[in-house]
N, C-alpha and C positions, 0 to 999 in steps of 0.2 A: 875399793875392789868390788866388782860386781859379783853377785851370787850367780851360780851356774845351774842349769837344768839340762838333763840329757834328753836328746831327741829320741823318739821311739826307734828301736833297732840297735843292735850291738855294733860296735866298730865305728860309730859316728861321733864327731866332736860334740861336746856338751853345748846346749842352747843357752844363750845369755838371757838375762831377765828382760832386756829390751826386746829381744827377738820373740821371747815368749809373750810379752804383752801385746806386741804387734800382731802376732799370729792369733792370739785369743781375740783381739779386737776385730781382725778380719773375719774370724769365724762368726762372732756375734753380728757383725755387719751383714754378712751373707745370709745368716738365718733371718734377720730382720728384713732384708731386701727380698728374700724369697716369698715372704708373706705380705709385704706392703702392696697397697694398691697404687701408690705413687711410684714412678720409675726412678730407680737409683742407678747412677752411672759414675764410672771413673774415666778420666781423660788424661791424656798427656798435656803438657803445657800449651801445645798449639791447638788443643781441642779434639784430638783423635780419641775415639772410644777405645777404652781398655776393658771395660766391663759394663754390661747392661743387665739389669734385673729382669726377671720374667714379666713384670708389669709392662715392659716395653712392647711385648707382643700384643698384650691386651689393648694398649693405648694406640700403638702405631701400626700393628700388623706385621712388623718385622720380627723375624727370629733374632734373638740376641747375637747369634753368630754372624748374621748378615750385617750387623752394625759395627761389630768390633773390627778395628783397623781402619774404619772410615772416619774422616773428619766430620764433626757435627755440622759445620757450615754447609756440607753437601745436602743436608736435610732441611735447613732453615730457609724460609722464604727470602728471596734476594732483597726485597724491600725492607726486611727487618735486620739485615746484616749489621747496619750501623748501630742499632740499639744493643745488639748482642756483643759487638766488638767493644763498645764502651764499657759494658759490664765485665767483659773478659779482661780488658786492660786494667780495670780497677782491682780485681782480685789478684792479678799478678803482681801488683805494686803495693797493695795495702793489705794488712792482716784483718780482713773483714769478710762477712758473708754478704753477698750482693744478690739482689733479686731483679730479674728481668722478665718481661712478657714478650712473646714473639709467636709467629706462626711456624709450624713444623709440618713437613710433608709425611703423610702416611704411605703405606705400601700401595694403596689403591689410588695414589697420586692426588688425593684430596688433602686439604690443609686443616689442621685444628690449632687452637690456641694453647700454648704451653706457658706455665709460670715456673721458672727455675731459680732455686736458691743454690748458690755454689760458693765454694771456698777452696783454698789450696792446702795441700799437705807438703811440708818441707822436710828434707832429710835433716835429722837432728845433728849430724856431724858437720855436713857441708853447708846447711842452710839453703841448699838448692831445692827448687820445686820438684817434687817427685811425682805428684799427680794432682789433678783437680777432681774434687768430689762434688757431685750435683744431685739434687733431688728435684724432680719435675712432676708437675701434675697437669691434668687436662682442665683448662678453665674456659673451654669453648662456650658452655652454657652461660657461665657468668658474663662472658664478653657479650653474648647475645642479649642478656638482660641489660647490661650496661649500655649497649648500643640502642636497644629499644627505649631505655630511659632517656638517653641523650636525644634520640629522635623526638620523643614525647616532649622533652623540655624545649627543643628547638621549635616544634609546632606550637607549643604553648606561648613561647616568646613571640613568635610570628603573629599568633592570634591576638595576643595582648597588644602588640604594636599596632595591628590593624584596627582593633577596637578601642585603642587608646585606654586600655584597662590594665591596671597593675594590682598587686596584692602586698600586704604588709602584715607583720606580726608585732605584738607588743607584749613583753614580759611584765606581768602585773607586779611582780615582786620588786624588780629594780628599774622598771620603766625603760629598759633597753628595747630598741626597735630593729626590725629587719625589713628591708625594702626589696622588692623584686626589681629587675633591671628597668622595667617600664615605668615604675614609680619614679626612679631617678630621672628618667627622660621627661616625665610629666612635670616634675618640679624643677627642671632645668638645673639639676645638681650632678656633679661629677662623683663617680664611685671612688675616686682616688682619696677622698677625704674620709673614707670609712663609713660605717653605718651611722645614720643621723641620730641625734638624741631626741627624746620626746619633746623637749623644750624647743629645739630647733624646728621640729615639724609644726608646732603650734604657731611659731612666728611667721610661717608662710601663709597663714590663714588671715582673712579679714578679722579684726578684733572681735566683732560681734559673733562671728561664726566660730572663732576659737573657743569662746565661752560655751557655745552650743555643743561643740564637739566634746569638750571636757565633761559636760553634764551627761551626754549620751554614753561616754565611756564609763563614768561612775555607775550609771544605771545598769550597764551591761555587766559590770563586775558584781553589783549587788543583787541583781535579779537573774542574770544569766540569759536574759531575753535578747533576741536578735533585733536590730533596729537599722533604719535607713535614714540618711540625711543628705541634703545638698548644701555645699559650702562655696564661698568665694575665696579664691586663692590669688595672692599678689606675688607674682613670680619675679625672680631677679632681673629679668629683662624689662620689668615695669608693666607687663601685661597683667590684666585682671581676668581670670578665667573662672568658669563654673565647673566644679567637680561634684560628682555624686558618689556616695560611698555606702557600703554595708559593713556592719559590725556584728561579729558573732563570737560568743564566749566559748572557751575550751576549758573543760573541768578535769580535775584529777580523779583518782579512784574514790576519794572521799566526797566528791561533789563540789569541791571548792574551785572557783574560777582561778586559773593560774596563767592563762594567756588569752589575749584577744586577737582574733584573726579578722582581717577586713580586706575590702577591695576599694579601689578608687578609680574613677573613670572620668575622663574629660568630656563633659556634655556641653561645652561652650557653643559648638555649632548647633546642637539641638535646641539649646536655649534661644539662640539667635533666630532660628527658624520659628520656634514657638512664639517669640516676640513679634516677628514679622507677620505671622498668621494672626496673632491677636490684634495687631495694628490694622491689618487688612479687614478683619471681621468688624472691628470697631468703625472703620471708615465705611464699610458696607452698611452697617447698621445705621450710621448717620445719614448715608445716602438714602436708605430705605425710609427713614423717618422723614427726611426732607421731601422725598417723593410722595409719601403718604400725606404730608401737609399740603403739597401742591394738588394732589388728587382731591383732597377734602375741599380745598378752595375752589377747584374746578367744578366739583359737584355742586357746590353752593352757587357758583356763577350759572351753571347750566340749569339748576332748579329755579334760579331767579329769572333766567331767560324764558324757561318753560312757563313759569307763572305769569310773566308779562305777556307771553304769546297767547296764553289762555284768556287773559283779560282782554287783549286786543281782539281775539276771535269772538269773545262774548259780546264785546262792544259792537263789532261789525254785525254780528247776528242780530243784536238788539236794534241797531240802526236800520238794518234791512227790514225787520219786522215793523218798525215804527214809521220809516220814511218811504221805503220802496213798495212794500206790499199794499199800503193804501192807494198809492198811485196806480198799481196794477188793477186794483179793484175798480177805481174810477175809469181806467181805460177799458176794462171789461164791460162796464155799464154802457160806455159810449159806442163800442164797436158791435155790441150785441153778441148773440149766441154763435154767429158764424165763425168768429175767430176766438171763441172762448177756450177751445181746446189748446190753441197755441199759447194763449196767455197762461193756462194751467201749467203747460210745460215750462214756461219761463219761471212761473212761481215756484214749481217743484225744483227747478235747476238752481234757483237762488238759495232755496232752503238746504238743498243737498250740499252746495258749495260751502255753506257755513256750518254744516253738521259735523259732529265728532266722527262720523263714518268716513268722511273724505279726509279728515286729518289722520285717522288711523290708517287709511289706505295709503296716504302719502308717506307715512312712517314705515310701512312695510316695504314699499317699492318706490324709492326716491327717484328711480329712473323712468317712471311712467310719464308719458307725454300728456299734455292737456287733452288731446283728442282721445287718448287711451283712458284717461280719467273719466271723460264724458261717456265713453262706451261702457265702462264699468258701471256707471250710474244707470244707464239704460238697461244693461243686462240684469242688474239687481231688480229693476222695476218690472222685469218680465218681457221685455221686447226681444223679438227674435232677430237673427242676423238680417233677415229681409226687411223687418221694420226699421232697424237701425240704419240700414243702407238707404232706405227711402227718406228717413228723417235727415240724414246727413248728406243726402244727394251724392252717394257714392255706390260702388258695386258691392255685391255680396261677397265676392272673392276678397276684396280689400278688407271687409269687416272680419272675414274668417282668419285672414293673416294677422289682423290686429288682435283678435281673440287669442291666437297662439302666442303672440308676443306678450300679451298680458299674463297668460298662464306661466310662461317661462320666467317673467320678471317677479311674479308672486311665488315662484318656487313650487308650482303645482305640476309635478311630473306625471302623475298617474292620470290617464284618460278617464278612469272610473270616477274621479272626483268631479262633480257637477259645479261649473263655475258660478252659476246663479246662486245655488245653495251655499257655496263657500262665501260669496259676497253678502248674502243675507245673514249668514251666521256671524260674519264680521260686524255687520250692522247691529245685530242684537248684543254683541259683546261691548260695543261702544255706546249703546243706549241712545237710540234715535229719538229725536224730539217728535212729539205728535204733530201731524200736519194740521194747519188751521187756514181757513179762507178769509 
């Protein structure tokens, strides 16, 4: 038999203990709801608002009276009805507290994110649902942070895929590993098999490089220093690729290394380009060395030719002095003084033809004609254009044109440079032999 309490006021029936507890619970709930920053609400089984705490105005801008009697789905974003309906159906059929996140419309027609925990209250006698109790809070900022984090992770994954770069972690205590998505892709391994073991990771490396990696990991744990290394990886597809990695130690508050963090990047294409460049450089160096050897051999041949030419020129000069000059002297004695000047010209011409000056002149201007070479000799010896014209039985105009041609071929552009002085200077540079009769 239930104990009874009287309700305030005379003439009313006594209040049962259950009614008293319910009333006291409602009083405590409303006191708590009045002070809470989360919105507390009561609903009918179909979701119609029966009560909205004052926080509803703070969060949504609606007066509680404006929401009471309106179904909650009127405020929920249409795209989120499905999620809310699933949560709603769950609490109607199961004795549980369910949580759902959704967008709800404020009075200013903007939407914010709500997270609502809700459950049902049933009539003790009939077991029927008497109302739904919900506690809702604004999680808009959290959602923004989550979205920003998700966007950042998406960009990171895209960047890693583009750069063929992934990251991994190794727990020093139990050797468990964590791979990023791109590492799975690089090692041609499915994520369905779970996180790889440390031993499995080592088996993917070339045996020599696996030993190198183990040594670097030990050094990182012992010293805490960062290191970098390149390794060869034998993939399940049979391909051998080149990976480059960084290893960095993570210490706890006591300075003890507890985790190793690292990166791995596929540098196969870069290695291939570097090898191609090295091969090209090596081939270029070999070609340069071969060209150098050919140039050296060519210089030796040219030096030999020049030496032989000089020997021949000296022999010709010697033969002229020994054989031709004596004959000219005999001829001069026979013809007498009348034709002595002409014989002197012949003698001088022979000497000049075999002199270093003529060889030097031919070297400077290979395009000089024999007549122009002859005129150069006469100009050097002081003959004027008129004298040269008389000697060669031609006109002065022709000689002047030939002088211009000689200046052009010798590269004498300035009219201020005297052609005779230029030729005499050239003769001094070549070391003219002294004239003998």
